C-alpha positions in Angstrom: 95.9 65.2 6.7 92.4 66.7 7.0 92.3 70.0 5.2 88.5 70.7 5.0 85.3 69.5 6.5 81.7 70.0 5.4 78.9 69.3 7.8 76.5 70.4 10.5 77.4 71.8 13.9 75.9 69.6 16.6 77.5 71.2 19.8 79.0 74.6 20.4 81.1 75.0 23.5 83.6 77.7 22.7 86.4 77.3 21.8 85.3 73.8 20.7 82.6 72.6 18.4 81.3 69.2 17.3 80.9 68.9 13.6 78.9 66.0 12.1 80.3 64.9 8.7 78.4 62.0 7.1 77.6 60.5 10.5 81.0 61.0 12.0 81.5 63.7 14.7 84.7 65.7 14.6 85.8 67.7 17.6 87.2 71.0 16.3 88.8 73.9 18.1 88.0 77.2 16.6 88.7 80.9 17.2 85.9 83.1 18.4 85.8 84.8 15.0 84.5 81.6 13.6 81.9 81.1 16.3 80.5 84.7 15.7 79.8 83.8 12.1 78.3 80.4 12.5 74.8 80.2 11.1 71.8 79.4 13.2 70.0 76.1 12.8 71.3 73.0 11.1 72.8 74.6 7.9 75.8 72.9 6.5 79.1 74.8 6.9 82.6 74.4 5.5 85.6 74.6 7.8 89.1 75.0 6.6 91.1 72.8 9.0 94.6 72.3 10.4 95.6 69.1 12.1 98.2 69.2 14.8 99.8 65.9 15.8 101.8 65.6 19.0 103.0 62.7 21.0 100.2 63.2 23.6 97.4 64.5 21.5 95.9 65.0 18.0 94.1 68.3 17.7 92.0 69.6 14.8 91.5 73.4 14.4 88.8 74.8 12.1 88.2 78.2 10.5 85.4 79.6 8.3 87.9 81.8 6.4 91.0 80.5 4.7 92.8 83.7 5.6 92.3 82.8 9.3 93.8 79.4 8.7 96.7 80.9 6.8 97.4 83.3 9.7 97.1 80.5 12.2 99.7 78.4 10.3 102.0 81.4 10.1 101.7 82.0 13.8 102.7 78.4 14.6 106.0 79.0 12.9 106.9 81.7 15.4 109.1 80.4 18.2 107.1 80.0 21.4 103.7 80.1 19.8 101.6 77.0 20.0 98.0 76.1 18.9 96.5 77.6 22.1 98.2 80.9 21.8 97.5 81.2 18.0 93.8 80.5 18.7 93.8 83.1 21.4 95.3 85.7 19.0 92.7 85.0 16.3 90.0 85.2 19.0 91.2 88.5 20.4 91.4 90.4 17.2 90.7 90.2 13.5 93.4 89.4 10.9 93.3 93.0 9.8 93.8 94.3 13.4 96.6 91.9 13.9 98.4 93.0 10.7 98.0 96.6 11.8 99.5 96.0 15.2 102.4 94.0 13.7 103.2 96.6 11.0 103.0 99.5 13.5 105.1 97.6 16.1 102.4 98.0 18.7 103.8 95.8 21.5 101.2 97.1 24.1 98.2 96.0 22.0 99.7 92.5 21.5 100.4 92.2 25.2 96.7 92.4 26.0 96.3 88.9 24.5 96.5 86.0 27.0 99.9 84.4 27.3 101.6 87.2 25.2 104.2 89.0 27.2 106.6 91.7 26.0 109.2 89.3 24.6 106.6 87.3 22.8 105.0 90.4 21.3 108.4 91.7 20.1 109.1 88.3 18.6 105.7 88.3 16.8 106.4 91.7 15.3 109.9 90.7 14.1 108.9 87.3 12.7 105.4 88.0 11.3 106.1 91.2 9.4 107.2 89.4 6.3 104.5 86.7 6.6 101.4 88.9 6.5 100.9 89.3 2.8 97.5 88.0 1.8 96.2 87.4 5.3 94.1 90.5 5.6 90.4 89.8 4.8 89.2 93.4 4.4 86.6 92.8 7.0 86.6 92.7 10.8 86.2 89.3 12.5 84.1 90.9 15.2 80.8 90.4 13.5 77.3 90.3 15.0 77.0 87.0 16.9 74.4 84.4 16.4 71.3 84.2 18.6 71.3 82.8 22.1 72.2 79.2 22.6 70.8 78.7 26.1 72.6 77.5 29.2 74.5 79.6 31.7 76.0 82.2 29.4 78.2 83.8 32.0 79.7 80.6 33.3 80.2 79.2 29.7 81.9 82.5 28.7 84.3 82.3 31.7 85.1 78.7 30.7 85.8 79.7 27.1 88.1 82.5 28.1 90.0 80.2 30.4 90.4 77.7 27.5 91.8 80.6 25.4 94.5 81.2 28.0 93.1 83.7 30.5 93.4 83.1 34.2 90.2 82.1 35.9 90.1 85.2 38.1 90.8 87.5 35.1 88.2 85.8 33.0 85.6 86.1 35.8 86.4 89.8 36.0 86.1 90.3 32.3 82.7 88.6 32.2 81.2 90.1 35.4 82.1 93.6 34.2 79.8 93.4 31.2 77.3 90.5 31.7 73.6 91.1 31.4 70.9 88.4 31.7 69.7 88.7 28.1 73.2 88.0 26.6 74.2 84.7 25.0 77.6 83.1 25.5 79.1 84.3 22.3 77.9 87.9 22.9 79.5 87.9 26.3 82.8 86.6 24.9 82.8 89.0 22.0 82.3 92.1 24.2 84.8 90.8 26.9 87.5 90.4 24.3 86.7 93.7 22.7 87.0 95.5 26.0 90.3 93.6 26.7 91.7 94.7 23.4 90.8 98.3 24.1 92.7 98.0 27.4 
C-alpha cells in the first residue's frame, strides 16, 4: 500500500497530476484544494496518498494535507460514495465547510455538489456526524491559486469539472459565466466551484 509520495510535479491536468519520484512517474488524482496549494516551479512536494484497488482499475489519490486524506477515507465508508464523489466533495468545499454543513444538517448545501442528491446528502449527514472529529484544519482549502499554467484555461477547466462529476453542459455554463482571458485553469475552477457552492 502506498501511503506517501515525495517528488516533483511534472504535469498538472486537474483533477490528475503526474508526480516524479526517483525517476518513476505516478499518476495521482487529487482534489482541487490540493491543486490550489501546489508550489510553482520544480519544488519537491509530499502527498499523503490513498490507493484504491478494484477489479477494473488501480487508482491513487493524493492530498497535501493529512486531514483531507482522513476525510476522503471517511467518505469512502459512506454507502454510495466512491472515489469520484469523495474527490468532488473535497474539491467543492473545505473540510471545515463540510463539517459545518454536516453538523448543521444543511442538505441544500450538500446537494450543490455533483452527484449528490437529497438522499445521498441525508445519508452523509447521518453517517458522517460521528466521523468528523479531527478532520477540521482550521483553514479554508480555497486558497489563492498558483500562477497561470498556459494552455486553454476555459476548456481545461470544463474538462476538470466534468471529471469531478458535473455534466458537460453544466460545467460549460459554470465556466462561461466567469471566464476572463487572464485567468489560469485553477483560478477558473476555484471561482466556478465557489459560485456553485453559493448557489
